[in-house]
N, C-alpha and C positions, 0 to 999 in steps of 0.2 A: 880370698881376700880377708885381711884382718879388719877388726872394727874401725881402727883409725883410717885404714885405706878406704873403707866404704864411706865413712863420714866425709873424708876429703873428696872423694869422687862425687858424692852427693852435693857438696858445696859447689863444685864446678857446675853440676847440672842446674842447681838453683840459680847461680849467677847467670848462666846462659839463658835460662828461661826468663829471668827477670829483665835482662837486657833486651830480649825480644819484646817483652810486654811494654817496656818504656817506649819503644818505637811505635807501638800500637796506640798508646795513650796520646801521643802527639797527633794522631790522625782523627781522634774523636772530636766531635763538634758539640759545644755546649747546647743543650736542649735535645740532643739526639737520644732516641730510646736505646736502652741497654738490652732490651728483650732479645733473647736469642743470639746475642753477640758471642760467637764461639770462643774467641780468646778469653773472654771473661769467665765463661763456664769452665774452660780449661784451667785457668788460674785458680778458681775456687776449688776445683777438684784437686789440683796439685797441692794446694795448701792443706786440704783435709787429708789426703792420702800419702803425701810425701813429707811435707815440712813439719806438720805437727807430730807425726810418729818419729821423725828425726830428732826433734826437740826432746821428746820423751826419752829416746835412747840416750842422748847426751846427758840429760839430767839424772838418769838412773845409773849410767855406767861410767861416763867419762868425768863429769864434773865432780862427783864425790872423790875421785882419785886425787884431785887437787888438794883436798883437805887431809889426805892421809900422809902427806910428806911436806916438810918445810912450811913456810908461811905463805900460803897461796889464797888466803881468805879473800883478799881484795879482788883478785881475778875471778874467783868463784862467784862472789857477790855481783860483780860487774856482768858476767855472762848470764847469771840467773835474772838479773834486772833487764838485760837485753831481751831475753825470752819473754819476760812478763810484758814489756812494752810492745814487742812485736805481736804478741797474742792480742793485746788491746787494739793494735792497728788492724789486725786481721778481722776482728769483730766489727770494727767500724767500717771497714771495706765491705764486709758481707752485708751490713745494714744498708750502706749506700747503694749496693748492687740491687737490693730489694726495692729501692725507690724507683728503679727503672728509668733513670734519666741522667744523662751526663750533665754534671754541674762543675763549676770551678772547684768546689769543695771536693768532689769525687776525684778530679784530676790531681789536686794537691795531696789529698790523703793517700791515693794510690801511689803517686810518685814518691812521697815520703816513706811509705811502707816498703816499696821496692828498694829504694836507696839504703834504708836502714838494714834490710835483709842482706843485701850484697855486702855492706860494710861489716855486718856481723859474721858472715861466712868467711870473709877475708881475715878478720881478727882471729877466728878460731884456727884457720889454716896457718897463719903467721905466728901466733902466740900459743894457743892452747895445745895443738897437736905436737909441735916441737918440744914444748915444756913437758908434756906427759912422756914423750919418748925419752927425754933427758932424765927425768925423775926416776924412771924405771929402767934405765939403761937398755932401751929397746932398739933393736935394729928394725929394718923395714918390714919383715914378715912375722914378727912375734905378736901373739895375741895380747890384748890388754889383760892385766891381772883381774881376775874375778869377773870378766865380761861374759854375759850370756850370749848364746847364739843370736844372730840378728834375724828376726822374723817379723816382717811387717804384715799385720792383718789388713784386710781391705774393709775399712769402716763403711757403714752405710753412707750413701750419697746424702749430702746435707744441703 
């Protein structure tokens, strides 16, 4: 698989994972303990092991390509800002998880984070990936110019 194909398949996985978590959020009861809630642990691990490395790969290999041709600064800035805001939402989500109680704030922050992540993945699939393909005259299986091999390390559990 090429870098773009991997990123696109990861967007699909993120969307599916987040949609399943939205349904779990609807079942949480305010005041309920979060301790040992497997879906929350799974989501936190997923963010650390999949989403953050995915962001890192995009920021180092794909986003810079936008600046190498034509005037794509606006899209580049928009995508980088999306990542920054999502990272802030992840940090707040982690903080709220440590409080170990379902609150209205926890449900709202989690729902906003998930919604924004899904919208971001769709934006990249509908705008970024087709643009990179067009800018570099790429067909389906061509590698990105100057893209390193994709190797995700398994960070320590956080």
